[in-house]
C-alpha positions as CSV (number, residue, x, y, z in Angstrom):
1,M,-9.3,26.6,-1.7
2,F,-8.7,28.8,-5.1
3,L,-11.8,31.0,-4.3
4,S,-10.3,31.8,-1.8
5,I,-7.4,32.7,-2.8
6,W,-8.6,34.3,-5.7
7,N,-11.1,36.4,-3.2
8,Y,-7.8,37.2,-1.0
9,L,-6.4,38.9,-4.2
10,R,-8.6,41.3,-5.5
11,G,-9.7,42.3,-1.5
12,Y,-13.2,41.8,-0.1
13,V,-15.1,43.7,3.2
14,T,-16.8,41.9,5.8
15,I,-20.3,43.8,6.4
16,E,-22.7,44.3,8.6
17,V,-26.3,44.9,7.2
18,S,-29.3,45.8,9.4
19,G,-32.5,47.4,8.8
20,F,-36.2,46.5,8.3
21,S,-35.5,45.1,4.6
22,V,-32.3,43.0,5.1
23,E,-34.2,40.5,2.7
24,R,-35.2,42.8,-0.1
25,F,-31.1,44.7,0.1
26,M,-30.1,40.7,-0.5
27,N,-32.4,40.2,-3.1
28,L,-31.8,43.3,-4.8
29,A,-28.2,42.4,-4.6
30,S,-28.6,39.4,-6.4
31,H,-30.9,40.8,-9.0
32,K,-27.4,43.5,-9.7
33,G,-25.3,40.0,-9.7
34,I,-23.2,41.2,-6.4
35,Y,-21.7,38.2,-5.0
36,L,-22.2,37.8,-1.4
37,W,-20.8,34.7,0.8
38,D,-20.2,33.8,4.1
39,I,-23.8,35.1,5.0
40,K,-24.4,34.9,8.9
41,K,-27.9,35.9,10.8
42,Y,-27.4,37.8,13.9
43,K,-31.0,38.5,15.2
44,S,-32.2,41.5,13.1
45,K,-28.8,41.7,11.7
46,I,-27.0,39.9,8.8
47,Q,-23.2,39.6,8.2
48,M,-21.6,38.5,5.1
49,K,-18.4,39.1,2.7
50,V,-18.4,41.2,-0.6
51,S,-15.9,42.0,-3.0
52,I,-14.5,45.7,-3.4
53,K,-16.5,46.2,-6.4
54,G,-19.5,44.7,-5.1
55,F,-19.4,46.9,-2.0
56,K,-19.4,49.8,-3.9
57,L,-22.5,48.6,-5.8
58,L,-24.3,47.9,-2.6
59,K,-24.5,51.2,-1.4
60,N,-27.2,51.7,-4.2
61,C,-29.1,48.7,-2.7
62,A,-28.8,50.2,0.9
63,S,-30.6,53.7,-0.1
64,K,-33.4,51.9,-1.6
65,T,-34.4,49.8,1.4
66,K,-32.9,52.4,3.6
67,C,-30.5,49.5,5.5
68,K,-27.2,50.2,7.5
69,I,-24.1,48.8,5.6
70,K,-21.1,48.8,8.6
71,I,-17.5,47.3,7.6
72,V,-16.5,44.9,10.3
73,E,-13.6,43.7,8.6
74,K,-11.2,44.8,5.3
75,R,-9.3,41.9,3.9
76,G,-6.9,41.3,1.2
77,C,-4.0,41.8,-1.0
78,P,-5.1,45.8,-2.2
79,F,-5.8,46.6,1.6
80,F,-2.4,44.9,2.2
81,I,-0.4,46.8,-0.6
82,H,-2.1,50.1,0.6
83,K,-1.3,50.1,4.4
84,Y,2.2,49.2,3.2
85,R,2.8,51.2,0.1
86,K,6.0,52.6,1.1
87,R,7.1,49.9,1.6
88,K,8.0,48.6,-1.7
89,V,10.7,45.8,-1.1
90,M,8.0,44.5,1.3
91,A,5.1,44.6,-1.4
92,S,7.5,43.1,-3.8
93,G,7.9,39.8,-1.8
94,V,4.5,39.7,-1.1
95,L,3.8,39.4,-4.6
96,I,6.5,37.2,-5.4
97,F,5.3,34.8,-2.8
98,F,1.7,35.2,-4.3
99,G,3.2,34.3,-7.7
100,L,5.3,31.6,-6.5
101,L,2.3,29.7,-4.6
102,Y,0.3,30.0,-7.9
103,F,2.6,28.8,-10.2
104,L,3.2,25.6,-7.5
105,S,-0.1,25.1,-7.9
106,S,0.4,23.8,-11.0
107,F,2.0,20.9,-10.1
108,I,1.3,17.5,-8.7
109,W,3.5,17.3,-5.3
110,L,1.1,14.7,-3.3
111,I,0.3,11.3,-4.9
112,E,-2.4,9.2,-2.5
113,V,-3.6,5.7,-3.1
114,K,-6.7,4.3,-1.6
115,G,-8.7,0.8,-1.6
116,N,-5.7,-1.5,-2.1
117,E,-5.1,-4.3,-0.4
118,R,-3.7,-7.5,-2.3
119,I,-1.5,-4.8,-4.2
120,D,1.1,-3.4,-3.2
121,S,1.3,0.3,-3.4
122,Q,5.1,0.4,-4.0
123,D,4.2,-1.6,-7.3
124,L,1.5,0.7,-8.0
125,M,3.8,3.9,-7.5
126,K,6.7,2.4,-10.1
127,A,3.8,1.3,-12.4
128,L,2.7,4.9,-12.5
129,N,6.2,6.4,-12.3
130,D,7.2,4.4,-15.6
131,Y,3.9,5.6,-17.4
132,G,5.5,9.0,-16.4
133,L,3.0,10.0,-13.5
134,K,5.3,10.9,-10.9
135,I,5.4,13.8,-8.2
136,G,6.6,17.4,-9.9
137,I,4.4,16.4,-13.0
138,L,2.0,19.4,-14.7
139,K,-1.6,19.0,-13.6
140,M,-2.3,20.1,-17.3
141,K,-0.4,17.0,-19.0
142,V,-2.1,14.3,-16.2
143,D,-5.2,12.5,-18.6
144,I,-7.4,11.1,-15.7
145,D,-8.9,8.6,-18.1
146,E,-5.8,7.3,-19.9
147,V,-4.5,6.9,-16.1
148,E,-7.7,4.8,-15.2
149,G,-7.2,3.1,-18.1
150,F,-3.1,2.3,-17.8
151,L,-4.0,1.0,-14.3
152,R,-6.6,-1.4,-15.0
153,D,-4.4,-2.8,-18.3
154,S,-1.4,-3.2,-15.8
155,F,-3.3,-4.1,-12.8
156,P,-5.9,-7.4,-13.6
157,D,-6.4,-7.2,-10.3
158,I,-8.1,-3.7,-10.5
159,A,-12.1,-4.0,-11.0
160,W,-12.6,-0.3,-10.8
161,T,-10.4,2.9,-10.2
162,A,-11.1,6.7,-10.1
163,V,-8.2,9.6,-10.4
164,E,-9.1,13.1,-8.7
165,I,-7.1,16.3,-9.1
166,K,-7.5,18.1,-6.4
167,G,-5.5,21.2,-5.6
168,T,-2.0,19.8,-6.1
169,K,-3.0,16.4,-4.2
170,L,-3.9,13.8,-6.8
171,T,-6.2,10.6,-5.6
172,I,-6.4,7.4,-6.7
173,E,-9.1,5.3,-5.5
174,L,-9.6,1.4,-6.3
175,T,-11.5,-1.3,-5.7
176,E,-9.8,-4.9,-6.5
177,T,-11.5,-7.9,-8.0
178,V,-12.6,-10.5,-5.8
179,E,-10.2,-13.4,-5.7
180,K,-11.0,-16.0,-7.7
181,P,-11.1,-19.8,-6.6
182,L,-8.4,-22.1,-8.5
183,I,-9.8,-24.3,-10.8
184,V,-8.7,-27.6,-11.4
185,D,-8.8,-28.0,-15.1
186,R,-9.7,-31.9,-15.5
187,S,-10.3,-31.8,-19.2
188,T,-5.9,-31.9,-19.5
189,P,-4.4,-35.7,-18.7
190,C,-1.9,-35.9,-16.0
191,N,0.1,-37.8,-14.1
192,L,0.1,-37.3,-9.9
193,I,4.1,-37.5,-8.6
194,A,5.3,-37.2,-5.2
195,Q,6.2,-33.8,-3.7
196,K,7.9,-34.8,-0.9
197,T,10.0,-38.1,0.0
198,G,7.8,-40.3,2.8
199,L,6.4,-43.4,3.6
200,I,2.7,-43.8,2.0
201,V,0.1,-44.2,4.8
202,S,-3.1,-44.3,2.5
203,I,-4.1,-44.2,-0.9
204,T,-7.3,-43.4,-2.6
205,T,-8.0,-43.0,-6.1
206,R,-11.0,-42.0,-8.0
207,S,-9.1,-41.7,-11.8
208,G,-5.9,-43.0,-13.2
209,T,-3.5,-46.4,-12.7
210,P,-2.2,-46.8,-9.0
211,K,1.6,-46.8,-8.9
212,V,2.1,-47.7,-5.6
213,K,0.5,-48.6,-2.5
214,A,0.4,-48.4,1.2
215,N,3.3,-48.9,3.0
216,D,5.5,-48.0,0.1
217,V,8.7,-45.3,0.5
218,V,8.9,-43.4,-2.3
219,K,10.9,-40.2,-3.1
220,K,10.2,-36.8,-4.2
221,G,9.4,-36.8,-8.1
222,D,8.1,-41.1,-7.9
223,L,5.1,-41.2,-10.2
224,L,2.5,-42.5,-7.5
225,V,-0.7,-42.6,-10.2
226,S,-0.4,-42.6,-14.0
227,G,-2.9,-40.8,-15.8
228,E,-2.6,-43.8,-18.6
229,I,-5.2,-46.4,-18.0
230,I,-4.8,-49.5,-20.3
231,L,-8.1,-50.8,-21.9
232,K,-7.5,-53.7,-24.1
233,E,-4.3,-55.7,-24.4
234,D,-3.8,-58.1,-26.7
235,E,-1.9,-59.6,-29.8
236,E,-2.9,-56.8,-32.1
237,G,-1.4,-53.6,-29.7
238,V,-2.5,-52.0,-26.7
239,E,-5.4,-49.6,-26.3
240,K,-5.1,-47.0,-24.0
241,K,-7.1,-43.7,-22.4
242,Y,-5.6,-40.8,-21.2
243,V,-7.0,-39.2,-18.1
244,H,-6.5,-36.6,-15.4
245,A,-5.2,-38.5,-12.5
246,D,-6.9,-38.1,-9.4
247,A,-6.5,-39.1,-5.9
248,D,-5.8,-39.1,-2.1
249,I,-2.4,-39.9,-0.8
250,I,-1.6,-39.4,2.5
251,A,2.0,-40.2,3.5
252,K,4.6,-39.9,6.9
253,T,6.7,-37.1,6.0
254,R,10.0,-35.9,8.2
255,Y,11.6,-32.5,8.5
256,E,14.9,-31.8,10.0
257,L,15.9,-28.3,10.9
258,T,19.2,-26.7,13.0
259,Y,18.8,-23.8,14.4
260,D,21.3,-21.9,16.4
261,Q,20.1,-19.4,19.1
262,D,23.0,-16.7,20.7
263,L,23.5,-17.0,24.4
264,Y,24.3,-13.9,24.7
265,Y,22.5,-10.3,23.8
266,I,22.9,-6.7,23.9
267,E,20.3,-4.5,26.3
268,K,19.9,-1.0,25.3
269,Q,19.9,1.6,28.2
270,Y,18.9,4.5,27.0
271,T,19.9,7.6,28.8
272,N,18.2,11.4,28.7
273,N,20.6,12.9,26.4
274,I,18.8,13.8,23.0
275,K,20.0,15.5,20.3
276,K,18.4,16.7,17.3
277,Q,18.8,18.3,13.7
278,Y,16.7,19.6,11.5
279,A,16.8,20.3,7.8
280,I,14.2,21.2,4.6
281,K,13.9,18.8,1.9
282,F,12.8,20.3,-1.7
283,L,12.4,17.9,-3.9
284,D,15.3,15.9,-3.8
285,K,17.5,18.3,-2.2
286,E,18.4,18.3,1.3
287,F,19.7,21.4,3.6
288,K,21.1,21.5,6.8
289,L,20.0,24.5,9.1
290,Y,22.1,23.5,11.6
291,K,24.2,20.4,12.0
292,K,25.7,19.2,15.5
293,D,28.4,17.3,16.1
294,I,27.1,13.6,17.4
295,S,29.6,12.9,20.3
296,Y,27.9,9.6,21.3
297,K,29.5,6.4,21.1
298,Y,26.2,4.2,21.3
299,Y,22.9,6.0,19.5
300,D,19.9,5.1,17.7
301,K,19.3,7.4,14.9
302,I,15.4,8.4,14.0
303,I,14.4,10.2,11.2
304,D,11.0,12.1,10.6
305,S,10.0,13.8,7.3
306,K,6.7,15.5,6.8
307,Q,5.6,16.9,3.9
308,L,4.5,20.9,4.2
309,S,1.2,21.8,3.5
310,L,-0.8,24.8,2.7
311,T,-4.3,23.2,3.2
312,K,-5.3,19.4,3.0
313,Y,-5.3,19.8,-1.0
314,F,-2.6,22.0,-1.3
315,A,1.0,19.9,-0.1
316,L,4.2,21.6,-1.5
317,P,7.3,20.2,-3.0
318,L,8.7,20.8,1.0
319,Y,9.6,18.9,3.8
320,K,10.5,18.9,7.5
321,V,13.2,16.3,8.4
322,T,14.1,15.8,12.2
323,Y,16.9,13.8,12.8
324,E,16.8,12.4,16.1
325,Y,19.8,10.7,18.2
326,R,18.9,8.9,21.5
327,E,22.3,7.7,23.6
328,Y,22.3,4.7,25.0
329,N,24.8,2.2,26.9
330,P,24.9,-1.4,25.7
331,I,24.3,-4.1,28.3
332,K,25.7,-7.9,27.5
333,H,23.7,-10.1,28.9
334,K,23.7,-13.8,28.7
335,R,20.5,-16.0,28.7
336,T,20.1,-19.6,30.5
337,I,20.1,-22.4,28.6
338,E,16.5,-22.9,29.3
339,E,16.4,-19.3,28.0
340,A,18.0,-20.3,24.9
341,K,15.8,-23.3,24.6
342,K,12.5,-21.7,24.8
343,I,13.3,-19.1,22.4
344,A,15.0,-21.7,19.8
345,E,11.8,-24.4,20.2
346,E,9.9,-20.9,19.0
347,E,11.4,-20.2,15.8
348,I,11.9,-23.7,15.2
349,K,8.3,-24.3,15.4
350,K,7.9,-21.2,13.5
351,K,9.6,-21.9,10.7
352,L,7.8,-25.5,9.9
353,L,4.6,-23.8,9.6
354,E,6.2,-21.6,7.2
355,D,7.6,-25.3,5.1
356,I,4.1,-27.4,5.8
357,S,0.4,-27.3,4.4
358,N,-2.2,-26.5,6.1
359,R,-3.7,-29.9,5.9
360,A,-0.6,-31.4,7.5
361,E,-0.6,-33.0,10.7
362,V,2.3,-33.2,13.1
363,L,2.6,-36.5,14.7
364,N,5.5,-36.5,16.5
365,S,8.6,-34.0,17.9
366,E,11.9,-34.0,19.0
367,I,14.5,-31.4,19.7
368,K,17.7,-32.4,21.1
369,Y,20.4,-29.3,22.1
370,Y,23.9,-29.0,22.0
371,P,25.5,-26.3,24.0
372,K,28.6,-24.3,22.5
373,E,30.4,-21.5,23.6
374,D,28.6,-18.6,22.5
375,I,25.5,-20.4,21.3
376,L,23.0,-23.0,22.0
377,R,22.6,-25.2,18.7
378,A,18.9,-27.2,18.8
379,K,18.3,-30.0,15.9
380,A,14.5,-31.0,15.3
381,V,12.8,-33.7,14.0
382,F,9.4,-33.6,13.2
383,T,7.0,-36.3,11.9
384,T,4.4,-35.1,9.7
385,L,1.1,-36.9,8.3
386,E,0.2,-35.2,4.9
387,H,-0.8,-35.0,1.3
388,I,2.3,-35.4,-1.1
389,E,0.6,-35.7,-4.2
390,E,1.3,-33.2,-7.0
391,A,-0.2,-33.1,-10.9
392,K,1.9,-33.3,-13.9
393,A,0.7,-33.1,-16.8
394,I,1.5,-35.7,-19.7
395,S,2.6,-33.6,-23.0
396,R,1.5,-34.6,-26.1
397,E,4.8,-36.1,-27.1
398,E,4.4,-38.6,-24.5
399,I,0.9,-40.0,-25.5
400,D,2.6,-40.3,-28.7
401,N,5.4,-42.5,-27.6
402,G,3.5,-44.7,-25.4
403,T,0.9,-45.5,-27.9
404,D,1.4,-48.7,-29.8
405,R,-2.0,-48.7,-31.8
406,K,-5.0,-46.6,-30.5
407,D,-5.2,-43.8,-28.0
408,T,-8.3,-41.9,-26.5
409,T,-8.1,-38.9,-24.4
410,D,-10.7,-38.4,-21.9
411,T,-11.8,-34.3,-21.7
412,N,-15.0,-35.2,-19.7
């Protein structure tokens, strides 16, 4: 892209070369160090582009190879300035325009992140912003190696990252680490306590001392299986061993949910009346081009912002902002009780799935409805079968306080 801009600034011509020794002509030009580009062959003719300086040197090559050169097109600033040499204001404007483009090309105006799935893009952008890498930074101030290292240090889930600058666009491509499976540290002594209140249905203990049995009612936080095992108890004292308690404890649990469903709702009936406003945004400053009065009483406001760019990699700090106002008439409707019940039931089940674990089994459910003036109140009771055990580490202080004579800690 920058080579194209440079060629335009110094000027170039598109030429057509014909003759019996076109290949010799090109070899001779290459030997003289004349840069030719966009070379295209058309039967016995070849079309190419060459700078103004290179074109002057090609005359000698054409003379030696007896080839003919025909100018197809002249492009670039020198030709433009020559054409409008008497229009100094226009020429100055063009120079200022290209000078401004060159100045803007020294900054980063677009940052794009690719490859992230678990890591939120907003978290990445905030971290980069706090680090100092933000929109509008000079490209010469960006150390790619340092940015890559910062990202890997700041986000443990990043396994690999590559930062690339093209034009005014900075692209961050990353690969996330493979999610590590949950590893249970079985060397740490712990008890199993109840996560929830429930009725014990079954308990299968693999290690530890069970403190409850089937048909016992337990409350949240109650001790279910102790990591303390009594090995020996005599007149001299008690010998204990502390292990990582392990068991499957299934209980009946109860969930009570209340949900209020509105009986009235508003339907938007859109008219064909639409008004648009336009604005240009430069960095954080917005300039309204024409502000129309919005006479609609009810309307939706839709904002569309697009960043302007010259090419794929030459983004500008300019945004075209469109404000669209769509008029609608609000129509009030009332749901039937059956319609409200159906919606309430779906919402309650959705909330229940958020509260219970994936391994839980719903045994039965009961939903009662209470119509009010503007709402339908639903009260639901669900009985489920689920694991309620939760590990809680035994502290060193608890072990010391619970030891009368001797203790051993299981590290296997």
